Each structure stands twice: as C-alpha cells, then as structure tokens.
Backbone as CSV, one residue per row, in Angstrom:
resi,resn,N_x,N_y,N_z,CA_x,CA_y,CA_z,C_x,C_y,C_z
1,ARG,0.815,-1.171,0.000,0.000,0.000,0.000,0.868,1.246,0.000
2,ARG,1.851,1.259,0.835,2.707,2.434,0.967,3.373,2.805,-0.353
3,GLY,3.865,1.809,-1.088,4.513,2.057,-2.370,3.567,2.682,-3.378
4,PHE,2.317,2.207,-3.409,1.341,2.787,-4.327,1.035,4.239,-3.957
5,VAL,0.907,4.505,-2.666,0.646,5.877,-2.210,1.825,6.778,-2.566
6,GLN,3.041,6.313,-2.339,4.222,7.104,-2.676,4.329,7.345,-4.175
7,ALA,3.786,6.421,-4.970,3.806,6.583,-6.424,2.684,7.496,-6.917
8,GLY,1.797,7.913,-5.997,0.756,8.860,-6.369,-0.656,8.314,-6.426
9,ALA,-0.834,7.045,-6.143,-2.188,6.482,-6.154,-2.992,7.075,-5.003
10,GLN,-4.222,7.485,-5.291,-5.070,8.064,-4.260,-6.001,7.028,-3.640
11,ASN,-6.490,6.106,-4.442,-7.409,5.079,-3.964,-6.896,3.718,-4.393
12,ILE,-6.929,2.765,-3.470,-6.373,1.445,-3.741,-7.357,0.374,-3.291
13,LEU,-7.692,-0.542,-4.191,-8.477,-1.716,-3.848,-7.487,-2.865,-3.758
14,MET,-7.412,-3.500,-2.602,-6.421,-4.553,-2.396,-7.057,-5.731,-1.663
15,THR,-6.340,-6.844,-1.633,-6.805,-8.011,-0.894,-5.811,-8.350,0.211
16,LEU,-6.329,-8.966,1.243,-5.483,-9.351,2.372,-4.741,-10.658,2.121
17,TRP,-5.269,-11.475,1.221,-4.617,-12.724,0.866,-4.925,-13.042,-0.594
18,PRO,-4.142,-13.919,-1.210,-4.359,-14.256,-2.618,-5.693,-14.967,-2.820
19,ILE,-6.342,-14.662,-3.935,-7.554,-15.384,-4.315,-7.436,-15.787,-5.778
20,GLU,-8.226,-16.742,-6.165,-8.206,-17.292,-7.518,-8.476,-16.199,-8.557
21,ASP,-7.695,-16.176,-9.619,-7.798,-15.125,-10.640,-9.186,-15.011,-11.254
22,GLU,-9.799,-16.134,-11.590,-11.108,-16.093,-12.242,-12.160,-15.474,-11.316
23,ARG,-12.170,-15.890,-10.074,-13.129,-15.316,-9.111,-12.819,-13.839,-8.865
24,ASN,-11.553,-13.515,-8.773,-11.147,-12.132,-8.568,-11.652,-11.254,-9.711
25,ALA,-11.490,-11.724,-10.935,-11.951,-10.961,-12.097,-13.459,-10.760,-12.055
26,GLN,-14.204,-11.784,-11.713,-15.661,-11.664,-11.623,-16.057,-10.659,-10.545
27,PHE,-15.387,-10.732,-9.409,-15.692,-9.822,-8.307,-15.392,-8.377,-8.709
28,ILE,-14.250,-8.152,-9.316,-13.850,-6.795,-9.712,-14.824,-6.217,-10.733
29,ILE,-15.282,-7.027,-11.670,-16.262,-6.558,-12.653,-17.535,-6.093,-11.949
30,GLU,-18.015,-6.877,-10.998,-19.224,-6.497,-10.266,-18.988,-5.249,-9.411
31,PHE,-17.820,-5.162,-8.798,-17.494,-3.990,-7.984,-17.478,-2.722,-8.843
32,TYR,-16.753,-2.760,-9.950,-16.657,-1.574,-10.802,-18.003,-1.183,-11.400
33,ALA,-18.812,-2.153,-11.783,-20.144,-1.846,-12.312,-20.972,-1.101,-11.259
34,ALA,-20.940,-1.584,-10.026,-21.682,-0.932,-8.948,-21.088,0.437,-8.613
35,ALA,-19.772,0.551,-8.640,-19.117,1.828,-8.313,-19.407,2.887,-9.370
36,LEU,-19.376,2.493,-10.625,-19.665,3.447,-11.689,-21.134,3.871,-11.665
37,LYS,-22.005,2.951,-11.305,-23.439,3.258,-11.239,-23.765,4.198,-10.085
38,SER,-23.168,3.942,-8.916,-23.501,4.733,-7.724,-22.581,5.926,-7.501
39,GLY,-21.348,5.829,-7.998,-20.373,6.881,-7.742,-19.765,6.807,-6.352
40,GLU,-20.082,5.768,-5.617,-19.592,5.591,-4.242,-18.859,4.258,-4.124
41,ALA,-17.558,4.307,-4.218,-16.758,3.082,-4.181,-16.941,2.282,-2.888
42,PRO,-16.944,2.906,-1.698,-17.106,2.106,-0.479,-18.443,1.359,-0.440
43,LEU,-19.509,2.028,-0.861,-20.818,1.372,-0.881,-20.858,0.268,-1.931
44,ALA,-20.202,0.502,-3.057,-20.144,-0.507,-4.110,-19.390,-1.746,-3.628
45,LEU,-18.310,-1.544,-2.899,-17.550,-2.679,-2.365,-18.401,-3.459,-1.372
46,ALA,-19.066,-2.757,-0.477,-19.929,-3.427,0.516,-21.038,-4.212,-0.179
47,LYS,-21.633,-3.617,-1.224,-22.703,-4.296,-1.951,-22.175,-5.546,-2.656
48,ALA,-21.053,-5.422,-3.342,-20.484,-6.574,-4.048,-20.104,-7.683,-3.068
49,GLN,-19.488,-7.328,-1.951,-19.113,-8.339,-0.961,-20.346,-9.022,-0.377
50,ARG,-21.368,-8.249,-0.076,-22.597,-8.816,0.480,-23.223,-9.806,-0.517
51,GLN,-23.305,-9.418,-1.794,-23.883,-10.300,-2.808,-23.079,-11.590,-2.943
52,TRP,-21.763,-11.455,-2.951,-20.920,-12.644,-3.070,-21.023,-13.531,-1.835
53,LEU,-21.088,-12.937,-0.667,-21.220,-13.736,0.548,-22.511,-14.546,0.543
54,VAL,-23.599,-13.910,0.156,-24.888,-14.603,0.110,-24.842,-15.731,-0.915
55,LYS,-24.339,-15.438,-2.118,-24.279,-16.432,-3.191,-23.379,-17.611,-2.811
56,LEU,-22.182,-17.306,-2.348,-21.216,-18.363,-2.050,-21.557,-19.138,-0.786
57,ARG,-22.236,-18.496,0.146,-22.620,-19.199,1.377,-23.512,-20.388,1.051
58,GLY,-24.431,-20.190,0.114,-25.300,-21.289,-0.292,-24.578,-22.361,-1.081
59,GLU,-23.595,-21.956,-1.860,-22.875,-22.903,-2.709,-21.756,-23.649,-1.967
60,LYS,-20.996,-22.933,-1.141,-19.768,-23.498,-0.574,-19.692,-23.455,0.948
61,GLY,-20.651,-22.837,1.602,-20.609,-22.707,3.047,-20.027,-21.365,3.471
62,LEU,-20.250,-21.004,4.707,-19.868,-19.691,5.214,-18.360,-19.448,5.214
63,ALA,-17.583,-20.418,5.653,-16.125,-20.229,5.737,-15.510,-19.959,4.367
64,GLU,-15.911,-20.727,3.376,-15.374,-20.540,2.024,-15.860,-19.216,1.429
65,ALA,-17.102,-18.853,1.705,-17.644,-17.575,1.218,-16.839,-16.411,1.775
66,CYS,-16.527,-16.452,3.055,-15.724,-15.387,3.679,-14.307,-15.361,3.114
67,LYS,-13.766,-16.517,2.841,-12.410,-16.606,2.289,-12.319,-15.967,0.909
68,ILE,-13.386,-16.095,0.114,-13.387,-15.571,-1.248,-13.806,-14.108,-1.307
69,ALA,-14.851,-13.732,-0.594,-15.405,-12.370,-0.694,-14.872,-11.418,0.365
70,GLY,-14.238,-11.935,1.382,-13.848,-11.111,2.518,-12.544,-10.351,2.453
71,PRO,-11.574,-10.727,1.619,-10.258,-10.106,1.750,-10.104,-8.732,1.107
72,PHE,-11.145,-8.205,0.484,-11.013,-6.930,-0.234,-11.081,-5.736,0.717
73,LEU,-10.148,-4.809,0.541,-10.094,-3.566,1.314,-9.957,-2.393,0.361
74,LEU,-10.548,-1.279,0.724,-10.458,-0.067,-0.067,-9.765,0.983,0.781
75,SER,-8.683,1.550,0.270,-7.912,2.565,0.984,-8.009,3.878,0.225
76,PHE,-8.319,4.953,0.957,-8.481,6.269,0.336,-7.409,7.241,0.806
77,GLN,-6.809,7.937,-0.130,-5.871,8.991,0.178,-6.333,10.327,-0.393
78,GLY,-7.242,10.249,-1.343,-7.711,11.450,-2.025,-9.216,11.481,-2.074
79,ARG,-9.725,11.892,-3.232,-11.175,11.976,-3.365,-11.790,10.581,-3.328
80,ASN,-13.084,10.554,-3.061,-13.805,9.296,-2.848,-13.718,8.366,-4.036
81,TRP,-13.870,8.857,-5.255,-13.883,7.947,-6.389,-13.393,8.583,-7.624
C-alpha cells in the first residue's frame, strides 16, 4: 500500500490474501459496475461483498464464502472515487 501511495495512487483496492484469478476478475467486474453506477466506491464494495457472501454461502458454506469475498479492502488517500 505504501509504495502505491508514494507513487501517487489516491485510492487502492487490495486483498489481504491471494484469491483465484477467475473469481477475482468476476468480483472486480461487479465492484466496478456498482461503483460506476452509484459513484460511491465504499458502498459498491460493501454491496459486491454482500452479494458474493450470500451467493457463495449457499454454494460453498460460510467459511469458504468469507475466504473468497472477505479479503477486499479499499484505501483512500484522495477523493472518494
């Protein structure tokens, strides 16, 4: 995070641990669609995570759902979006 901020990044979406590329891509697409629609990145992230948790909880159980949808964090240094 620090390196991105020093390089000039104002907002950073990151994960706490590695996740599968295909699932990550699907999640990011849903996040960006919601963020562009609402203009509020934090709310879009919460919405995308909530949807994924509900969907994956039924398919894979709560622990796996949290492992896949839970590691995303949004860090702000500048404007909201």
